[in-house]
N, C-alpha and C positions, 0 to 999 in steps of 0.2 A: 553770696552777696558780701561785699567788703565794707568796712567801716566808711571808707570814702564815699561809697554809693549812698549810704544813709545820710552822711554829712551834706552831700551835694543836693539830695532831695530836700533836706531840711532847710537849706539855704534859700530855696525857692518858696518856702512857706512864709506865713505872716511874720513880719519882723518884730512885731510887738506882741508878746504873750504875757498875759496877766495871770499869775497863779495865785489862787486864794490860799491864804496862810492862816493857820490856827494851831493851837496846841503847842505854842512855844514853851520850852522849858529852859529857864536861865538860872545860872548859879553865879553869884557875884565873884569876881576875881580881883586880885590886888590891882591897884591902879597902874602899877608898873608892868604887869604881866600882859603878854600878847594873847588876845582872845581868838580862839579858833571856832569858826562856825561850821557846824555839821548839819547839812540839809538832808532831810528824810522825806521821801514821797511815799505816802500810804494811801490806800483807798479809803473812802468814807466809812466803810464797814468797821474799821478800827475805831474811828471817832465815835460811832454810834453804839457799838456793842462791847468793846473792851478798852476804853480809854485808860483804865487803870494799868493795863499791861504796857501801854505806851509810856505812861508816867514812870512806871517802875524801871523800864529800860533806860530812860533818860537819867533817872536818879542813879542807877548803877554805874553808868558811864561817867557821870560827873563826879561820883565819889572817887573814882580813880584819876580823873582828869578835870580838876576844878576850873581850868581855864577854857573849857569847851562849852559852847552854847549849842544846844540841840534845837533845831528849827524844823518842826514837823509840819509838812504841808499836805493837806488832804486833797486828793484828786478824784475825778470821776472816770468810770470805765470807758466812757464814750470817746474821750479825746486825749487820754494820758500818753498814748504812743506818739501822737502828732507833736505834743509838747516836748516829750523826751527827745525825739529826733531833732527838733529845733535846737535843743541845748547842745547837741553833739558838735555843732559848728560854732555856737556862741561861747561854749566853754563855761557857762554859768549854771550847769545842771545840778541835779542832786548827787549826794554822796551815797545814798541808799535809795533803791527804788523797788516798789512792789510790782510784779508782773503777774498776769494770769498765766498759769503754767504752760498753756499751749503757745503763748507768745514768746517764751524764753528762747527757743532755738533760733528765731530770726536774728536776735541780737547777739547771742553767744557766738553763732557762726560768722557774724559780720565783724567780730572783734570789738564790739561796743561794750562788752562787759569784762571785768577783771577776773582772772582765775582765782579761786578760793581754795583753802585747804579744809577738807571735811572735818578733820580731827579738831579744828579750832571751835567747832560748834557743838552744843549739847545734843546728846542722843543720836549722833550721826550714824552710829552702828545699827540703829533700829529705825531709821527714817522710813516712811512709807515709800515703797518701791516706785510707784507711779510718779510721785513728786520728785524723788531723787533722780529718776531718769529724765524727767522734764528739765531739771536744772543742770544736766550734764551734756557735754558735747565734746567729741573727739577724745574721750577718756579723761576729761578734766571737769571739775565742778565750777559752774559759773553762777548758780543761783540756789540759795538755801531753801529747802522746804519750809513752808510757813503754816498753811492749814489746808484742809481738803474737804470735799464733799464726795459721797459715793452712792452707788445705786444698790437697791435691794429689792426683794419681792414684796410689794404691797398687796395684801389679800383680804378677801371677805371672810371673816371668821365664822359668820353664820352659815355660809355656803360650805365651808370646809367641815363644819360640825354636822351638817345635814347629810354628808356622805360618809361620816364616821372617821374623818381625819382628826386625830386627837392631838397631834404635834406637828411642828414644821418638819418637812423632809430633810434628811441629813445626807442625801446623795442624789445625783441626777436621776438614777433609776427610780428612786422613791418619788421624786418630783414628777416624773412622767406617769407613774402609776396613779398618783393622786390626781393628776390632771385628767387622766382617762376616766376616773370615777366622777369627776365634776362634769365632764362632757356627757357621760351617760345619763346623769341625773338632770342636768339643766339644759343640755343642748339637743341635738337631733331634730326630730320633727316638731318637738315642743317649741324650740327656739333655735332655728338653723343659724342664727347670727351669733349665738353664744360662744364665748372664748374662755376656756379655763385660764389661759394666760394671754393677754393681748399682745400680739407680736406682729406688727405691720412689717411688710417686706423690706423696707429700706432702713430699718432701725439698726444701723451698723454698730453703734456703741455696744448694744447688748449682744448682737450676733458675734462680734469679734471676741467677746469674752469666752464663747465656746471654743473658738480657735486657739486662744491662749491657754485655756484649761486643758486642752489635749496636747500641749507642747508645741503648738504651731506659732506662727507670727505673720505679720503682714509683709515684712521685708527684713533683710539683714545686709550687712556690709561684708564684702570680700575683696581684698586687694584694692581698697579705696573706691570701690563701686558698690552701688546698691543692687541687690538681687531680690526680685519679688518671690515670696515663699508661700503664697496662698495656695499653691498646688502641691506643697510638700505632703508627705504621708500624714504627718501630725495635723497639719492645717485641714486637710481633706476630712480627717476623722472628726475634727471639730465642726466643720461645715455640715457634714452629714448628720451629726447629733443635733445641731441647730435646726436643720431642715426637718428632722423628725418632730421636734418640739413645735416648730412654727406651723407645719401642715397638720399635725395630729391634734394640737391643743388650741389652735387659734383660727378664728375666722376673720381676722383683721384684713384690711386691704393689702394685697400683695404688692401694690405699687405705692402705698402710702408710707408715712413715717410716724414717729412717736409724737410729733408736734403739730401735725395737720390731719385731723384735729388733735388737740392736746390730750394725751392718753389718760391723764388723771380725770378729765371731765367725761371721757367715754366710760371709764370705770364707774364713775358716780351715777351713770344712767341705769346701771343694773344688769347689763348683759355681759359683764366681764367678771371673772372670779379673781383675777390678779393681774398685775402688770409689773414689769421691771422698771423701777423709776428712782429718781433722786429723792433724798429725804424731804426736800421742800414740797414735793408733789403730794405727799400725804395730806397736809393741811389744805392744800389747794383743792383736793377732791372734796373736802368738807365745806368749802367756801359757800356761805349762804346765798350769794348772788349767782354764782356760776356752777357750783357743785351740789352736793347733797348732804347737808348737815345731819340728816337722819341716820347716816352710816356711822356716826361718832362711836357707838358702842360695838360696832361690828367690823372694825378695821384694825389690822395689825401688819407687821412686816417681819421678814427674816432674810438673812443673806442668801443669795442664789447658791444652791449647793453644787459642788463639783462632781465630776464622774468618779473622783477619788473619795471614798467615804470618809466623812469626818473633816473634810476641807471645804472651803468655799471657792466658787468660781471666781477667777480674777476679774476685778471690776475696773472700768476706766474711771480714774479720779479727776474730778475738776478741782480747782483750788488755786493757790497762789504760791509764788516763790519770791525771795528777796535777793537782789543782786547789787553789785557795786559797779557803777559805770566806769569805763576806762578813763574818762575825763576827770574823775574825782581826784582832788589834791590831798584827800584825807583817807586813803584806802585802808590803812591799818585801823584807824578810829571807826570807820564805817563797818569793818568786819567785827570789831568789838561790840558795836551797838547791835548788830544783827544777832550776835551770840547772846547778848543780854536779853534781847527782845524775844528770842526763841528758847529761853530757859525753860526748864521743867515747870517751874511755878507759873510762868507766864502762859505757857501752852495749856496748862491746867485751867487757868483763869479764862482763856479764850474759849475753851471747850464748855465750861460751865456757864459762863455769862453769855456767850454768843451762839452756843449750840453747834459749833463747827467741829470737825474731826481734827484732833491735834496731829502734828507732823510725825509722830513716832508710834510704833506698835506698842511700846511700853505703856502708853497712856490710853489705850483703846477702851479700857473698862471704866473710865471716869464717869460716863453717863449711863452706866449699866442699869440704873433704876428708872431710866426714862425711855419708855417704849418707842417714842417717836424719834429717838436719837440712837439708841443702843444697837439696833440691827444694822444700821448703815455704817456705824463705826466698826462693828465686827467685820462687815464686808470688806472694809478697807485694808484688812490684814494682807490680802492678796490683790495685787493690782497690776495693770499693764499700761503702757503708753505708746503713742504713735511713734513712727520713726523720727528721730531727732534731727530734723533738717528743715530749713526754711521752705523747701520745695513741697513739704507735706501739704501746705495750704492749697497747692495746685491740684493735688490728688483729691482733696475734699471738694474743691470747686468743680472738678471734672466729674464728680459723682461716680467714681470708679467702683468703690465698694457698694454703694447703694444700688447701682445698676446690676452688679454681679449678683447680689442677694435677691433682688426682685426677679431676675431672670431664672435663678435656681428654683425659686418657688413656683414659677410658671412652667418650668421645664425640668422637673425634679430628677430626671435620668441623666442630666448633662452637667452635674456638679463639677467634674474635673475639667470639662471644656471651658466653662465660664470662669473657673478659678484660674486656669492657665492664662486665659485672655487677660483677666484682671492683674495677674502677676506681671505679665509683660508690660501692661500699661503703667503699673506702679513703678517698675524699674525705669521705664523710659522717662517718666516725669521726674522722679527723684534724681536721676543722673543728668538732667538738663543743667547747663551752665546758667548762673544767675546773671 
């Protein structure tokens, strides 16, 4: 997709878009000085959870540039992309914009974002890998890592203790052995629906972590073309390890996913020893209306262990990146604001005030004393990201990975066949012209 395609699409959208503004930070300038307005679009998460970080970035920029007014406009996740695309034709868009990390490739590949220099930003050498990959396209950086969320293993401490498990597993083999103990104690004829780990067949985010843990990948590029790699030796090793875990330790629906029904609520009902979930799913499981608050003292979490002892399995990171639209007339100032906003002190503030994972591995330990945050931050040390191309959305909508995984669980001797078929489908979709 090219920029002109986005512009053309935007031109047919509503001509009048009203953007709610708040959080303006102004510094008086001499009457004779020309005032430069820098417009920043952030999601309301920043307004609600770490407004001090926004104020600190504004103050830092204005200390260097007294003639700059920073206008922070808070957006909602539901319509921010539609609003942004409209500005590409009108030319009155933001100078800085927050994207969900999976949305970045659409705009970086279309030429809608300005290339950035990683060394201009704090902690760039230790950025979380998944966010850095999300913000990169064609070997260039287009969106700076902002903050993340990660998955870990949420588990029943009472059930683990009941089978003699005294500490969280530190390798995949220990994870499997612990799971077999749980299945023997709580499953079988006593409870044929019990799962030591809840692993529905179409839960591709967690399944692909096994693939990347064994050195595999969904796809790679070669000579300008995408090649599906789910049937590579490394990917097959990961798929077989996942298959063993899903068939041996789970009785979840082979054709279901983690959201239907929501896995945290299945966990809360008592026939599940653990699930691989986002940090926000822990409190969701304890919700007094939907979950089971009685589990409050019997729940904890740990990073999913790797097949390499002492490491964690790579996790898919959710989160946000910050970019500079190509239409900005203040690109240098926009870059400076992002650098100020993602400073070490501000990332620390976001993590402590908002409970998010900072954008760098160097700050992973900030919430080490908080059990609801620390395991998920630790898990973020190792991460993976989907192929960086706007066509990836078509792979998801076609359910390529979901169908492959479900078929493997229903026909476990045909792992390679289904992986090869999925690889071909991935390559075909990713190589389609926009």
